[in-house]
Structure formats: C-alpha cells, structure tokens
N, C-alpha and C positions, 0 to 999 in steps of 0.2 A: 584460230583466234584464241589467244591466251585468256584464261579466266582472271577476273579482277579479284584479288584477295584484299580483304579489309586490313587497314593499318591500325596499329595501337593508337588509342585516343590520346595517350600521354607522350610517348616517345616517338611515335610515327613508324616504328618497326613493322615490317610486313609480317602478317601471320597472327591475327588475333586468335588466341587459344583459351581465353578465360572469360568469365562473365564481365559485364560492364564495358565491353569493347577494349579490353586491355590485353597485352601480351603476358606471358607467364612471369617475366621478371617484374614488371610494374605491378601486377596484381598482388604479388606477395610482399609488397612494401606497404604496410598499413597506412602511412601518411598519404601515399598516392591513392590508394584504394578509397579512402574517405572522401577525396575530392570528386570522384566520379560515382554518382549514385547508380543504383541498379537501373538498367534501361527497361522501359515498359514496352509492351507489344504495341504496334501501330496498326491502325486499320488501313483500308485500301486508299484512303485519301491523305494519309500521313499524320492523322491526329493520334495523339497518345490515348490509349485505351486503359482506363484504370482496371486493375486486377484485384478484385476482392474475393475472399473465400465465401462460397455460398453456404446456405444451411443444407445439411444432408437431407435427402428425400427417400421415402420408402417406396416410391413408384418404381415398378419393374420396367425394364426396357420394353418399348413399344410406342404406340401413338401418344399415350399420356406422358411418357418420358420425353418425347420430342417437344411437347408443349412446355414442359419444365425447362428444358434446355433453351428454348426460344425466350422464355421469360428471363432466364439468367443472362442471356446475351443482351437483352434490352436493358437490363439493370447494370450492365458492365461488369458482371461477375465472371469468375472462372466457370467454365461449362461443367466440369466434373468435380465432385468432392470424393475423397478417399472412402468415406463411409456411406456413399450412395448404395441403394439396393441393387443387387445383381441377380442374374439367373442362377438358380442353385444347380449344382452338379448332382445328378442322382444316379 
C-alpha cells in the first residue's frame, strides 16, 4: 500500500516540506506565505488547540511536575518551557 503524501496547500504539488503545509517553492514566496497562517496542532477530535507559552516552573521532574504539565494542558498551553527546572547533572 502506497503512503499518502500531503499536497501543498497552494499549488497542489506532492511533497509538503515546509511549515504551513506548503512546498519549498511556495513557502519562499512571501506573498503566498502570508496567505497561509501557521497551522495549529489539533486534538484527537479535530479541534484546533491554541498554543500559548507557559510561565516557567521551578518544580523538578517528578509527581509535582506531572501536575504542572496537566494544568498546562488544561489551559491549552505548550507543555514545556525552555526555562523549566531540570535535574542537575552532578
């Protein structure tokens, strides 16, 4: 069974290789790129999920961090922040 490759949202060429569902040619034309906003992640029912940057947390990985991640998910935020606390390498 052949795999289905996505087509460019603008020109219909097979082989989406850039963000926004565009092929490489269409993506690098600014007037075309402006027409297609960045696509948002979709949940399992097909609804668009907003992606907001969360506030960094000082909670180290463990049960408390899982609770923080669950709260972020409920608020529709990204699960991880680049400045979240991490285990220290000693």
